[in-house]
C-alpha positions as CSV (number, residue, x, y, z in Angstrom):
1,M,105.8,15.7,55.2
2,I,103.5,13.7,57.5
3,R,101.6,15.4,60.3
4,Q,103.2,13.9,63.4
5,W,106.7,14.1,62.0
6,T,106.1,17.7,61.2
7,I,104.9,18.4,64.7
8,V,108.0,16.8,66.2
9,G,110.3,18.8,63.9
10,L,108.4,22.0,64.6
11,A,108.5,21.5,68.3
12,L,112.3,21.1,68.1
13,S,112.7,24.1,65.9
14,M,110.7,26.3,68.3
15,L,112.6,25.1,71.3
16,F,116.0,25.8,69.8
17,V,115.2,29.0,67.9
18,A,112.9,30.7,70.4
19,N,114.8,29.7,73.6
20,G,118.4,29.4,72.5
21,D,119.3,27.2,75.4
22,A,116.3,25.7,77.0
23,R,118.0,25.6,80.4
24,Q,117.9,29.4,80.6
25,Q,114.2,29.6,81.3
26,Q,111.5,27.9,83.2
27,P,109.1,25.9,81.1
28,P,105.5,27.1,81.3
29,D,103.0,25.2,83.5
30,Q,100.3,23.4,81.8
31,D,96.9,24.5,83.0
32,Q,95.3,21.2,82.1
33,D,96.2,17.6,82.6
34,A,98.6,16.2,80.1
35,Q,97.3,13.5,77.8
36,T,97.5,10.0,78.9
37,A,100.7,8.3,77.7
38,T,99.8,5.7,75.2
39,N,101.9,3.1,73.4
40,S,101.4,2.1,69.8
41,A,99.0,-0.6,70.8
42,G,96.8,1.8,72.8
43,G,97.8,0.9,76.4
44,D,97.5,3.7,79.0
45,V,100.0,4.8,81.5
46,T,98.1,6.1,84.5
47,E,99.2,7.3,87.9
48,D,97.8,6.1,91.3
49,V,98.2,7.8,94.7
50,L,101.5,6.9,96.3
51,L,103.1,7.5,99.7
52,V,106.3,9.5,99.2
53,P,108.4,10.9,102.1
54,G,108.5,14.6,102.5
55,E,105.5,15.5,100.3
56,T,102.0,16.3,101.3
57,L,98.8,16.4,99.5
58,E,98.2,20.0,100.4
59,N,101.4,21.3,98.7
60,S,101.2,18.9,95.7
61,D,99.9,21.7,93.4
62,Q,102.7,24.1,94.3
63,Q,105.6,24.0,92.0
64,T,109.1,23.9,93.5
65,P,111.3,26.4,91.6
66,I,114.0,24.8,89.6
67,F,117.4,26.4,89.9
68,R,118.6,28.0,86.7
69,S,122.3,28.8,86.4
70,G,124.0,31.9,85.0
71,I,125.3,32.2,81.5
72,N,128.8,31.0,82.4
73,Y,127.8,28.5,85.0
74,V,128.4,24.9,84.2
75,R,127.3,21.8,86.2
76,V,128.9,18.4,85.8
77,D,127.8,15.2,87.4
78,A,130.7,12.7,88.0
79,T,130.4,9.1,89.0
80,V,133.3,7.6,91.0
81,T,133.6,3.9,91.6
82,D,136.2,1.5,93.0
83,Q,137.8,-1.4,91.2
84,E,134.7,-3.6,92.1
85,G,132.3,-1.0,90.7
86,N,131.0,0.2,94.1
87,P,130.5,3.9,94.5
88,V,133.1,6.0,96.3
89,L,131.2,8.3,98.7
90,D,133.9,9.9,100.9
91,L,135.4,12.4,98.4
92,A,135.6,16.2,99.1
93,A,135.6,19.1,96.7
94,D,139.4,19.3,97.1
95,D,139.7,15.8,95.6
96,F,138.4,17.0,92.2
97,E,139.8,19.2,89.4
98,I,137.9,20.4,86.4
99,Y,139.4,21.5,83.1
100,E,137.6,23.3,80.3
101,D,139.4,23.2,77.0
102,G,142.6,22.4,79.0
103,V,142.2,25.4,81.4
104,Q,141.6,24.5,85.0
105,Q,138.4,25.9,86.6
106,E,137.6,26.7,90.2
107,I,134.9,24.5,91.6
108,D,132.2,26.8,93.1
109,S,129.6,24.2,94.2
110,F,129.9,20.6,95.4
111,Q,127.3,18.1,96.3
112,L,127.1,14.4,96.9
113,V,123.8,13.1,95.5
114,Q,122.9,9.8,97.0
115,V,119.7,7.8,96.6
116,D,118.3,5.9,99.5
117,Q,117.9,2.3,98.2
118,L,115.5,1.4,101.0
119,P,113.3,4.5,101.5
120,S,111.0,4.3,104.5
121,L,107.4,5.1,103.6
122,E,106.1,4.6,107.1
123,G,104.0,7.5,108.3
124,A,104.4,9.4,105.0
125,P,101.5,11.5,103.9
126,L,99.5,10.6,100.8
127,V,100.6,12.2,97.5
128,E,100.4,11.6,93.8
129,V,102.5,12.8,90.9
130,G,99.8,14.6,88.9
131,R,99.3,14.6,85.2
132,R,100.3,18.3,84.9
133,R,103.8,19.0,83.7
134,S,104.4,21.2,86.7
135,D,103.7,18.3,89.1
136,Q,106.2,16.0,87.3
137,E,108.8,18.8,87.1
138,R,108.5,19.4,90.9
139,A,109.0,15.7,91.6
140,A,111.9,15.3,89.1
141,S,113.7,18.4,90.5
142,Q,114.5,16.6,93.7
143,A,118.2,15.6,93.6
144,D,117.7,12.3,95.4
145,V,115.1,11.1,92.9
146,R,116.2,8.9,90.0
147,V,114.7,9.7,86.6
148,F,114.5,7.1,83.8
149,V,112.8,7.1,80.4
150,I,112.6,3.9,78.4
151,F,112.6,4.6,74.7
152,L,111.1,1.6,72.8
153,D,112.3,2.1,69.3
154,D,109.9,-0.3,67.6
155,Y,111.1,0.9,64.1
156,H,114.5,-0.6,64.8
157,V,113.7,-3.7,66.8
158,R,112.6,-7.0,65.1
159,Q,109.4,-8.6,66.3
160,G,111.0,-11.6,67.9
161,N,113.6,-9.5,69.7
162,S,110.9,-7.2,71.0
163,F,109.3,-10.1,72.8
164,R,112.6,-10.8,74.4
165,A,113.1,-7.2,75.4
166,R,109.7,-7.0,77.0
167,Q,110.4,-10.0,79.2
168,L,113.8,-8.6,80.5
169,L,112.5,-5.1,80.9
170,V,109.5,-6.2,83.0
171,E,111.8,-8.3,85.2
172,F,114.0,-5.3,85.6
173,L,111.2,-3.0,86.6
174,E,109.6,-5.5,89.0
175,N,112.8,-6.3,90.8
176,S,115.2,-3.4,90.6
177,L,113.3,-0.1,91.0
178,I,112.5,1.6,94.3
179,P,109.2,3.4,95.0
180,T,110.5,6.9,94.5
181,D,111.9,6.3,91.0
182,L,110.3,8.3,88.3
183,V,109.9,6.3,85.1
184,G,108.5,7.2,81.7
185,V,108.0,5.3,78.4
186,M,108.3,6.7,74.9
187,L,107.9,5.4,71.4
188,P,109.0,7.1,68.1
189,L,105.4,8.3,67.2
190,M,104.5,9.3,70.7
191,P,104.1,13.1,71.2
192,L,106.2,14.7,73.9
193,E,103.2,15.7,75.9
194,G,102.3,12.0,76.1
195,V,105.5,11.2,78.0
196,R,104.7,11.0,81.7
197,L,107.1,10.5,84.5
198,T,105.4,8.3,87.0
199,R,105.9,6.2,90.1
200,N,103.2,3.9,89.1
201,H,105.7,1.2,87.8
202,Q,102.9,-1.2,87.1
203,A,101.5,1.2,84.5
204,V,104.9,1.4,82.9
205,I,105.0,-2.5,82.8
206,N,101.6,-2.6,81.1
207,A,102.9,-0.2,78.5
208,I,106.0,-2.3,77.9
209,N,104.0,-5.5,77.5
210,S,102.4,-4.0,74.5
211,F,105.7,-3.3,72.8
212,E,106.1,-5.0,69.4
213,G,109.0,-4.3,67.0
214,V,108.4,-3.8,63.3
215,K,111.9,-3.7,61.9
216,Y,112.0,-4.7,58.2
217,R,108.2,-5.1,58.4
218,Y,106.3,-2.5,56.4
219,F,102.6,-3.2,56.9
220,V,100.5,-0.1,57.7
221,R,99.6,0.4,61.4
222,N,98.1,3.9,61.4
223,Q,97.3,6.9,59.2
224,F,100.8,8.3,59.6
225,E,102.4,5.2,58.1
226,S,99.8,4.9,55.4
227,A,101.1,8.1,53.8
228,Y,104.6,6.7,53.1
229,N,104.9,2.9,53.6
230,H,104.3,2.3,49.9
231,Y,107.4,4.3,49.0
232,P,110.7,2.5,48.0
233,T,112.3,0.6,50.9
234,E,115.3,2.9,51.1
235,I,113.0,6.0,51.6
236,V,110.9,4.2,54.2
237,E,114.0,3.3,56.2
238,R,115.3,6.9,56.1
239,M,111.9,8.2,57.2
240,R,111.9,5.8,60.1
241,N,115.4,6.9,61.1
242,D,114.3,10.5,61.0
243,V,111.2,9.9,63.1
244,S,113.1,7.9,65.8
245,L,116.1,10.3,66.1
246,S,113.9,13.4,66.0
247,A,111.8,11.9,68.9
248,L,115.0,11.2,70.8
249,K,116.2,14.8,70.4
250,G,112.8,16.1,71.6
251,L,113.0,13.8,74.6
252,M,116.4,15.2,75.6
253,I,115.1,18.7,75.5
254,Y,112.0,17.7,77.4
255,L,114.0,16.0,80.2
256,G,116.5,18.9,80.2
257,S,113.7,21.3,81.1
258,M,112.6,19.0,83.9
259,R,115.8,19.0,85.9
260,E,119.5,19.8,85.8
261,G,120.7,16.7,87.6
262,R,121.4,13.3,86.0
263,K,118.8,11.8,83.8
264,S,119.0,8.4,82.0
265,V,117.4,7.3,78.8
266,L,117.3,3.5,78.1
267,L,117.2,3.2,74.4
268,V,116.0,-0.2,73.2
269,S,117.2,-0.5,69.6
270,E,119.1,-2.7,67.2
271,G,121.0,0.4,65.9
272,Y,120.6,2.7,62.9
273,S,121.5,2.5,59.2
274,N,120.5,4.4,56.1
275,Y,121.8,1.5,53.9
276,V,119.5,-1.1,52.5
277,P,121.2,-4.2,50.9
278,P,120.3,-4.7,47.2
279,Q,118.4,-7.9,48.0
280,M,115.9,-5.9,50.1
281,R,115.2,-3.0,47.8
282,A,111.7,-2.8,46.6
283,M,109.8,0.0,44.7
284,N,107.0,-0.5,47.2
285,A,108.0,-1.5,50.7
286,T,104.6,-2.9,51.6
287,T,104.5,-5.4,48.7
288,G,108.1,-6.6,49.1
289,V,110.8,-7.3,46.6
290,D,109.8,-8.3,43.1
291,P,112.5,-10.5,41.5
292,A,111.4,-9.4,38.1
293,V,112.2,-5.7,39.0
294,N,115.1,-6.4,41.3
295,P,117.3,-9.3,40.0
296,A,119.5,-8.9,43.1
297,R,116.8,-10.5,45.2
298,Y,118.4,-13.9,45.1
299,D,122.0,-12.9,44.4
300,P,124.0,-13.3,47.7
301,F,126.9,-11.3,46.4
302,A,125.1,-8.3,45.2
303,G,126.2,-6.2,48.1
304,N,129.9,-7.1,48.0
305,G,131.0,-4.9,45.1
306,S,133.1,-1.7,45.4
307,M,130.2,0.5,44.4
308,E,127.9,-1.0,47.1
309,E,130.7,-0.7,49.7
310,T,131.2,2.9,48.8
311,A,127.5,3.6,49.1
312,S,127.4,1.8,52.4
313,F,130.3,3.9,53.7
314,F,128.7,7.2,52.7
315,Q,125.4,6.3,54.2
316,Y,127.0,5.2,57.4
317,D,128.8,8.5,57.5
318,E,125.4,10.2,57.0
319,I,123.7,8.3,59.9
320,V,126.6,9.2,62.2
321,S,126.1,12.8,61.3
322,D,122.4,12.4,62.3
323,L,123.4,10.7,65.5
324,R,125.8,13.6,66.3
325,R,122.8,16.0,66.5
326,V,121.2,13.6,69.0
327,F,124.2,13.3,71.4
328,Q,125.0,17.0,71.0
329,T,121.5,17.6,72.3
330,A,121.9,15.0,75.0
331,T,125.1,16.5,76.3
332,R,123.6,20.0,76.2
333,F,120.8,18.9,78.5
334,N,122.9,16.6,80.7
335,T,121.1,13.4,79.7
336,S,122.9,10.0,79.5
337,I,121.8,7.4,76.9
338,Y,122.1,3.7,77.8
339,T,121.7,1.6,74.7
340,L,120.3,-1.9,74.9
341,D,120.6,-4.2,71.8
342,P,117.9,-6.9,72.2
343,R,119.7,-9.0,69.6
344,G,122.0,-10.1,72.4
345,L,125.2,-12.0,71.4
346,A,124.6,-11.5,67.7
347,G,126.4,-13.2,64.9
348,Q,124.5,-11.7,62.0
349,E,122.2,-8.8,61.1
350,F,119.8,-10.6,58.9
351,D,117.7,-13.7,59.7
352,V,118.6,-16.9,58.0
353,S,115.0,-17.1,56.8
354,G,115.3,-13.7,55.2
355,P,117.1,-12.4,52.1
356,N,120.2,-14.3,51.1
357,I,122.9,-11.8,51.9
358,A,126.6,-12.6,51.8
359,L,128.5,-12.9,55.1
360,Q,130.8,-10.0,54.3
361,A,127.9,-7.5,53.7
362,D,125.9,-9.0,56.7
363,A,128.9,-8.6,59.0
364,R,129.4,-5.0,57.9
365,Q,125.8,-4.1,58.5
366,L,125.8,-5.7,61.9
367,R,129.1,-4.0,63.0
368,R,127.9,-0.6,61.9
369,T,124.5,-0.8,63.6
370,Q,126.2,-1.8,66.8
371,D,128.7,1.1,66.4
372,T,125.8,3.6,66.2
373,L,124.6,2.4,69.7
374,R,128.1,2.6,71.1
375,I,128.5,6.2,69.8
376,L,125.3,7.3,71.4
377,S,126.2,5.8,74.8
378,E,129.9,6.8,74.8
379,E,129.3,10.4,73.8
380,T,126.6,10.9,76.5
381,D,128.3,9.2,79.5
382,G,126.0,6.2,79.3
383,R,126.8,2.5,78.6
384,A,126.2,0.3,75.7
385,I,124.6,-3.1,76.5
386,I,125.7,-4.9,73.3
387,N,126.7,-8.4,72.4
388,Q,125.5,-9.7,75.7
389,N,122.8,-12.3,76.4
390,D,122.6,-11.4,80.1
391,F,121.4,-7.8,80.2
392,R,121.0,-7.6,84.0
393,P,124.6,-6.4,84.8
394,G,124.2,-3.5,82.3
395,L,120.8,-2.5,83.5
396,Q,122.0,-2.6,87.1
397,Q,124.9,-0.4,86.2
398,M,122.5,2.2,84.8
399,L,120.8,2.2,88.2
400,N,124.1,2.3,90.1
401,D,125.2,5.3,88.0
402,S,122.2,7.2,89.3
403,N,122.5,6.0,92.9
404,A,125.4,8.1,93.9
405,Y,127.3,10.8,92.0
406,Y,128.9,14.1,92.7
407,L,127.4,17.3,91.3
408,L,130.1,19.8,90.6
409,G,129.6,23.4,89.4
410,Y,131.9,26.1,88.2
411,N,131.8,29.5,86.5
412,S,133.7,29.2,83.2
413,T,136.6,31.6,83.0
414,L,136.5,31.3,79.2
415,H,133.2,33.1,78.9
416,A,132.3,30.6,76.2
417,T,129.4,32.2,74.2
418,D,130.5,31.0,70.8
419,G,127.9,28.3,70.3
420,E,130.7,25.7,70.0
421,F,131.5,22.5,71.9
422,H,133.8,22.9,74.8
423,E,135.6,19.9,76.3
424,I,135.3,19.1,80.0
425,E,137.8,16.9,81.8
426,V,137.2,15.9,85.4
427,R,140.1,14.6,87.4
428,V,140.1,13.0,90.9
429,G,143.1,12.8,93.2
430,R,142.5,9.4,94.6
431,P,144.3,6.5,93.0
432,Q,142.7,3.3,91.8
433,V,139.2,4.6,91.2
434,N,137.2,4.9,88.1
435,L,135.7,8.3,87.2
436,R,133.0,9.0,84.5
437,A,131.7,12.5,83.7
438,R,130.2,14.3,80.8
439,K,132.7,15.1,78.1
440,G,131.7,18.7,77.5
441,Y,128.9,21.1,76.7
442,W,127.6,23.2,73.8
443,A,127.8,26.9,74.6
444,I,125.1,29.4,74.0
445,T,125.8,32.3,71.7
446,E,126.0,36.1,72.0
447,L,122.7,36.3,70.2
448,D,121.1,34.0,72.8
449,I,122.4,36.3,75.6
450,Q,121.1,39.4,73.8
451,R,117.7,37.9,73.4
452,S,117.5,37.0,77.1
453,L,118.6,40.4,78.2
454,R,116.7,42.6,75.7
455,A,113.3,44.0,76.7
456,A,110.4,42.6,74.8
457,S,109.9,45.9,73.1
458,D,113.4,45.8,71.7
459,E,113.1,42.3,70.3
460,P,113.3,42.2,66.5
461,P,110.2,41.0,64.8
462,R,109.8,37.3,64.7
463,A,109.7,37.3,60.9
464,V,113.2,38.9,60.9
465,D,114.6,36.0,63.0
466,V,113.0,33.4,60.7
467,A,114.4,35.1,57.6
468,L,117.9,35.4,59.0
469,G,117.8,31.8,60.2
470,T,117.7,30.6,56.6
471,L,121.2,31.9,56.1
472,S,122.6,29.4,58.5
473,E,121.1,26.4,56.7
474,Q,124.0,24.8,54.9
475,R,122.8,22.2,52.5
476,R,125.0,19.1,51.8
477,G,128.2,20.3,53.2
478,Q,130.8,20.8,50.4
479,L,128.9,19.1,47.6
480,V,126.0,21.2,46.3
481,R,123.7,24.1,47.2
482,T,120.0,23.8,46.7
483,W,117.0,26.2,46.4
484,F,113.3,25.6,46.3
485,G,110.7,28.1,45.1
486,S,107.0,28.2,44.4
487,S,105.0,30.3,42.0
488,R,101.6,30.2,40.2
489,A,101.5,28.3,37.0
490,D,99.6,29.5,34.0
491,N,96.8,27.1,34.8
492,G,96.5,28.5,38.4
493,K,98.2,25.5,40.0
494,T,101.4,25.8,42.1
495,R,104.7,25.5,40.2
496,I,107.7,24.2,42.2
497,T,111.2,25.3,41.0
498,F,114.2,23.4,42.2
499,V,117.8,24.6,41.6
500,W,121.1,23.1,42.5
501,E,124.6,24.3,42.1
502,P,128.0,22.7,42.8
503,V,129.9,24.3,45.6
504,L,133.1,25.9,44.3
505,E,136.3,25.9,46.2
506,R,138.9,28.4,44.9
507,G,137.2,28.4,41.6
508,R,137.1,24.6,41.3
509,R,134.5,22.0,42.1
510,S,135.1,20.3,45.4
511,T,133.6,17.2,44.1
512,Q,132.2,16.0,40.7
513,A,128.5,16.1,41.4
514,S,127.0,15.5,38.0
515,R,123.2,15.2,38.7
516,I,120.7,14.8,41.4
517,L,117.9,12.2,41.6
518,V,114.8,14.0,42.8
519,T,111.8,12.4,44.4
520,A,109.0,14.8,45.3
521,M,106.1,13.4,47.3
522,G,102.9,15.0,48.6
523,N,101.2,14.6,51.9
524,N,98.5,12.6,50.2
525,G,101.0,10.0,49.0
526,D,101.2,11.2,45.4
527,A,104.6,11.5,43.8
528,Y,104.8,14.7,41.9
529,F,108.1,14.1,40.3
530,R,110.8,11.4,40.2
531,G,113.8,11.8,38.0
532,R,117.3,13.1,37.5
533,V,118.3,16.7,37.1
534,P,119.6,16.9,34.5
535,E,118.5,13.8,32.6
536,S,114.9,13.5,33.7
537,V,113.5,9.9,33.4
538,G,109.9,10.9,33.4
539,P,107.3,12.3,35.7
540,G,105.7,10.6,38.7
541,R,102.0,10.3,39.5
542,G,100.0,13.5,39.8
543,T,101.6,15.3,36.9
544,T,102.0,15.2,33.2
545,A,105.2,15.1,31.1
546,D,104.6,18.4,29.4
547,R,104.4,20.1,32.8
548,N,107.8,18.9,33.9
549,T,110.8,20.7,32.5
550,A,114.4,20.5,33.4
551,S,117.4,22.6,32.3
552,S,121.1,22.4,33.1
553,S,124.4,24.1,32.7
554,S,127.9,23.9,33.9
555,E,126.8,25.7,37.0
556,G,124.2,23.1,37.9
557,A,120.6,22.5,36.9
558,S,117.0,23.5,37.5
559,L,113.7,21.7,37.5
560,E,110.0,22.7,37.4
561,F,107.0,20.6,38.2
562,E,103.5,21.1,39.7
563,A,102.3,20.2,43.1
564,D,99.2,20.4,45.3
565,P,99.1,22.9,48.2
566,G,100.2,21.4,51.5
567,V,103.4,19.8,52.9
568,M,105.8,18.1,50.4
569,Q,108.8,15.9,51.1
570,I,111.7,16.1,48.6
571,S,114.4,13.5,48.7
572,L,117.7,14.1,46.9
573,A,120.4,11.7,45.9
574,I,123.5,13.5,44.7
575,E,125.3,11.3,42.0
576,G,128.7,11.4,40.5
577,D,129.8,10.9,36.9
578,A,129.5,7.1,37.1
579,G,126.1,7.3,38.7
580,E,127.4,6.5,42.2
581,V,125.6,8.2,45.1
582,L,127.9,10.7,46.7
583,D,125.4,12.1,49.3
584,R,121.7,12.3,50.2
585,D,119.4,15.0,51.5
586,R,115.8,15.4,52.5
587,N,113.8,18.6,52.5
588,E,110.3,19.4,53.7
589,I,108.7,22.4,52.1
590,S,105.3,24.0,52.4
591,V,103.5,24.4,49.1
592,P,101.3,27.5,49.1
593,D,97.9,27.8,47.6
594,F,97.9,30.6,45.0
595,T,94.2,30.5,44.6
596,A,93.5,31.6,48.2
597,P,91.5,34.7,48.7
598,E,94.4,36.8,50.0
599,I,97.6,38.3,48.7
600,V,100.3,35.7,48.2
601,F,104.0,36.1,47.2
602,S,105.8,33.7,45.0
603,T,109.2,32.7,46.5
604,P,111.6,35.6,45.7
605,S,114.7,34.5,43.8
606,F,118.2,36.0,43.4
607,I,120.1,36.4,40.2
608,R,123.7,37.4,40.4
609,A,125.7,39.3,37.8
610,R,129.4,39.7,38.2
611,N,129.9,42.8,36.0
612,A,127.9,45.5,34.3
613,L,127.8,43.8,31.0
614,E,126.5,40.5,32.5
615,Y,124.0,42.6,34.5
616,R,122.5,44.2,31.4
617,E,122.1,40.8,29.7
618,L,120.6,39.0,32.7
619,S,118.2,41.8,33.7
620,E,116.3,41.1,30.4
621,D,116.8,37.3,30.3
622,W,113.6,35.8,31.9
623,T,114.8,32.2,31.3
624,I,117.9,32.3,33.4
625,P,117.4,30.1,36.5
626,P,118.0,31.8,39.9
627,T,121.1,31.1,42.1
628,A,120.8,28.8,45.1
629,S,123.3,30.9,47.1
630,R,122.4,33.7,49.5
631,N,126.1,34.8,50.0
632,F,127.3,37.5,47.7
633,R,130.2,39.9,47.2
634,R,129.8,43.6,47.5
635,T,130.8,44.0,43.8
636,D,128.0,41.7,42.6
637,Y,125.0,43.2,40.8
638,L,121.9,41.7,42.4
639,I,118.5,41.1,40.8
640,V,115.5,39.9,42.8
641,R,112.4,38.5,41.0
642,F,109.0,37.7,42.4
643,N,105.3,37.9,41.9
644,A,102.5,39.1,44.1
645,Y,99.1,37.5,43.5
646,A,95.9,39.2,44.6
647,P,92.4,37.8,44.5
648,G,90.4,38.2,41.3
649,D,91.6,40.9,39.0
650,L,93.0,43.1,41.7
651,V,96.5,44.5,41.1
652,P,98.3,45.1,44.4
653,E,100.6,48.0,45.2
654,V,104.1,46.6,45.6
655,N,107.1,48.2,47.3
656,A,110.6,47.0,48.3
657,R,112.9,48.3,51.0
658,L,116.3,47.3,52.3
659,L,116.5,46.4,56.1
660,N,119.4,45.8,58.4
661,R,119.6,42.6,60.4
662,R,117.6,44.1,63.3
663,G,114.7,44.9,60.9
664,D,115.3,48.6,60.8
665,V,114.5,50.3,57.4
666,M,117.6,51.6,55.6
667,F,116.1,52.9,52.3
668,P,113.6,52.1,49.5
669,L,114.7,50.0,46.6
670,T,114.0,50.6,42.9
671,L,111.3,48.2,41.7
672,R,110.5,47.4,38.1
673,P,106.7,46.6,37.9
674,A,105.4,43.3,36.6
675,S,104.2,43.4,32.9
676,D,103.5,41.1,30.0
677,G,103.5,38.1,32.2
678,Q,106.9,38.9,33.7
679,P,107.6,39.2,37.4
680,Y,108.5,42.2,39.6
681,Q,112.2,42.9,39.6
682,V,114.4,44.7,42.1
683,E,117.9,45.7,40.9
684,F,120.7,47.2,42.9
685,L,124.5,47.2,43.4
686,P,125.4,46.7,47.1
687,S,129.0,48.0,46.8
688,F,128.3,50.9,49.3
689,L,127.1,48.5,52.0
690,A,129.3,47.1,54.8
691,P,129.8,43.3,54.9
692,G,127.1,41.6,57.0
693,E,123.6,40.3,56.8
694,Y,120.7,42.3,55.3
695,L,117.0,41.8,54.4
696,I,114.8,42.9,51.5
697,E,111.3,43.6,52.6
698,L,108.6,43.2,50.0
699,T,105.1,44.5,50.7
700,A,101.9,44.2,48.6
701,E,98.6,45.7,49.5
702,T,95.1,46.1,48.1
703,P,92.2,48.0,49.7
704,E,91.1,44.8,51.4
705,S,94.4,43.1,52.5
706,E,98.2,43.3,52.6
707,A,101.2,40.9,52.8
708,T,104.9,41.1,53.6
709,E,107.8,38.9,52.6
710,L,111.3,39.0,53.9
711,L,114.4,37.8,51.9
712,A,117.7,37.6,53.8
713,F,121.2,37.6,52.2
714,R,124.8,38.0,53.3
715,L,127.5,40.3,51.9
716,G,131.1,39.4,52.0
717,A,134.2,41.6,51.3
């Protein structure tokens, strides 16, 4: 994939996998100043010295510890207002009740957080919020300080609407903030370390004045976009969605590590959609729609058919699933999202001067993009500023929600460590008031607890965690399973193998997935393969026809093609019998370099035999494609095939062992050596093993170097 997108995704993975729940530990201090926050046009967000009550220049480098709760401790912020929207400030702990999954909880802590709207700065010592993360964290940890981040989603705001948004946001910042407010700005391509919480509101205004939307505009602005903007329009839009939503998730985690109290994100966006109308589909997004290639360009009714409506429905369902991961992260880290649609009182999604799209399809697209904004705000205790030409009341409400709220805490009696979502209901005994609070939280897991309590010496090797983590990756729900592998081709290049299988439910297919449209793209912009599996329609750039092969059976299909070392993006469109798109998926894989001067393994693959006769046949059949599944029965015969490549003419010494899920060695496995161009082969019957998760450890060594590969699998009854 592309570098910055990869960095964002890697950062998220590291935070979730390594930390479990980021709230359980203190983020490390940065020894050097954070990078200056920059917007897409290069504007800087800087910090000047400010007078802030209660702080001194001498203690500005000392970090105030942030309170971290116990495993079962839950904190909820609740906003209570009267019928006129004014905060109710005279409630006591006895006025509240908290229920978790319908079970009443005892309130252990109670605090009214109230922000002074007219803070007195007279006689306050000189202080600045430094560039270091620790400085910002110390300032944000104060309960009576409001924290806001404005997320300017330029990928999902039209140019004209961005100008309008700039004007209203500047007016809001100039007239509605108080000096102690901490404000940050983020754009989709901004790295997290570039987000600075600052009291220099003029610097934030300068950044906002450079905001310019690029929705439905595909010119190249930077090196990141140059790598993919020439792809088909649908792929570009999906990549933009991924970038924006990944950045939002990262922001939630970042703010969650800053403070436990209420945090607000103002999302400026026109909503999200994976669906592109037929009139706008181009093979190259930067060059626009060619009527000779796309006859629907001037057909206003092209999007009104049943097939297009079905595709639109499935793609809306897909984007809602992507949004779910965003608001789940937001609720976990107690962050509210306020969505602002700069379209205002909108009557249509597409401009009159743009493609001629029928009113029915236009209204459907407008409604669903607005719904995505409502979902994000409603699920995170925020508000949606939608279908309004006057944004001031909505923005003022965002401020009011942070002005005064009750911070309630309780120790869950349910000991929720199942990693599931648990509903929270807050009730107040006073009549004729309005109450808003977070709807629930995502619990940590027993594994998270074990990791936090285990001594460092008892931690399993990191490679074991990574290998076991692959077992939890469920691809495409109930449709198909997929597997990607790499090996060295006869010409020394890297061969990619793709396998897909239909998911079986009680011996029958849960859906009629007939084929998959595969688009494989390199980091340099080359398309290594584009075609259907089965029924390939030809290779893409960077390969030749005789190097691309596809095979299929009633159990699915497999594909082979060559690729350059580096990061590769693979897009999948799962099609039914009539060619309709049932679902979509995107995968980012790392393509190894098998010409490197060190030992490198090919991707180990599993072959499953259901009885002894089938096992004897498959163990000598080198053409059978591997299975995509990593879940097996104890009665299955398992075959593992792989290669180990050493530099030059060296032949490495290869061994295989079975490990338990903690990484402890159980016993060595029988290994058939590679010969006559065929790979190494491990064969065993796991009937004597208990159900659970296991790993196969492969080692290869020469006098100069060694390498290890771990392959995880799960055994059922």
